[in-house]
N, C-alpha and C positions, 0 to 999 in steps of 0.2 A: 134203484136196485137194492134192493135188502142188504142189511148188513153182512148176513151170512153169504151172499155172492160177490160183497166188494170185498171181504178177507179171503176169498175164495184166488179172486182175480189177482188180489194184491201180490198170494203166495204165487201165485203161478208168473209171475212179473218178478218179483223177487229172486227165483228159484230159474228166469231165465235171463237175466241177468248176470249174474252169479256165472253162471257157466258161459256164457258167452266172454266174461270180461276173463274166466280163469286161461283163456284162448288166446286170451289179445294181447301177451307179451308187455302191456302197461300196467294190470290191475291185479290184483289175487281174488281169486271166488270169494272170498269174503266181503273183499273191498266192493265186490259189482254189487253183491244184497244191501250192502249199508246204504251204496247210494240207491237202488230199487225202493228200500222202506222210505227212505225221506224224500224223493222224488213224486212217489205215492201220496204226499200227506199235504197240507197246505195250510201248515204249520210246521215251525220248526220245532226239534224234538230234542230232548236230553240225549246223554250216554244213557243213563237208566232206562228212559222210553227204547230207544234201539236197541239196546241188550234184550230186554223183554221182550219185543218183537221179532228178534232170531233168536232168542233161547240160548243168551250165549253170555258171558261175564262181560261185565264194565272194559275189564282191563283190556281184554281183547278186542271189542268195539272200539276204546281211544285206541290204543296204538295202530289201527289198522285206520281209523279215521285222520289219521295225521296225513296219512298219504292221497287220502283225496282230497287234502283241503291243499297240499302239494300239488296235485294237478288243477286244478281251481274245478274240481267238480262236487266240491261240497265247504261251504264254507261257513262261518263262525258267526254268532250273531249272541247281540241281545237280549235278552226278556224281563220287560218291568217285572221288578220284585222279585226278581230268580238270581243268587248269585252259583248256578247249577248251569255247565257250559252247555249250549242249546245249535242245535245248527241244521239246516237245510241244503238242501240241494239245488245244486246249477240249475238255471233256466237256459240261458243264451251258451247253446252249442254252437253255433262256430264260432262263439270266443274259446269254447275249453278245444275244438279239435285244432285249431290255431293255438294254441299253444301245446297241446301232445304233437302234432306235427313238426311244431319248431321243436322243441324241446327231445323228442324221443328218433322222429324217423329224418329228421332232416341235419341233425349230429351223427346220426347212423351212414348217412350217406353221402355228406362229408369226408368223414372216415375212409370210405371207398374211392372215393378222388381222391384223397392225399395217398393212399397206400398205391393209389391208381402212379399217380406225375414222382413219386420216392421210387417203383420200381424202375420205370422208364428212366428216370435218370439214371438209373444205375445200371439199364443193360446197354444207354448209348454212353456209359464213360466210357467201355474195351470197345472198340470199332474193327480192330485189328484183329484178323483171325483169316480162318480156312472159310471157304464159300458154304460149307454145311453149316460152321456156328454162326455166317451172317446167314443167313437163310433161317433160323433160330434166333437170332434175334429180330429180326426184321417182322416174323410169324408173332412174338412176345410184345415185341411193340403196339400191333394190328391189335389185338388181342385184347391188351390195358387201353389203347385208344377207344374201341370199341364198350369196354366195358363205363371209362369214365365217361363219354359220352353221353349214353343211356346215365348216368349218375346226376352229369351235369342237367338231363333236362330234368328228372324226375323232380334235381333239387330247384330247377325254376320255376315247375310247375307246382312244388310246396313255397316259394316263396309267392308267386300271383295268388296262388291260395289264401295265405296270409293277406294279404292287400284284400282279400275279397273280388279280384278278379276273375274273371271268367277264362281258364285255358284248355284248347283241346287237345286229344291226340296228337294229331297231325301238325299243331306249332311245337310239342312237346319235340316228336321228333326231329323237327327240325333245326331242333338247340343244337348248336356245335360251340364250345368252349375253349378258348384259346387254352392250353395243360400253363404257358406261362399267366395265366392271369390270376391275377390274387383276389380273394371275395372277401 
């Protein structure tokens, strides 16, 4: 592959990763582009190198690279005989996805479970009332349990993924977690 083709391929990848990141809910478009630039390099790049590749300011790159480091998508590395900060992209995607699943999605799922539990406790607190009120309470509790069961199954799937264990959709659907159980 000649240099022009390699540069063109890198540009396509950089824009594609930027677009994918922009809709991820985890990274910004620029963070996706920074990751892409680093990922297709066989050596660490300085902030200046990344800024030049993306035709952006070094300060803009510096601000955005912090999030990538936080998500373990990029790591800060030392380069002999250089005082500049250098970075390289992660290569262990299983570890990266475990981190994202645990820190982002599992936290959200647990918020759903907590909201269901609290709402169910509130609904159970007042059992007296008319038949219509009782039907409404039973309806609400049923809906909450359905959502809670789904969220618990997703939580278990994320936990299995984090341990590197396979989990089938059928196994996830079979999971029923006791609402009083502490996780």
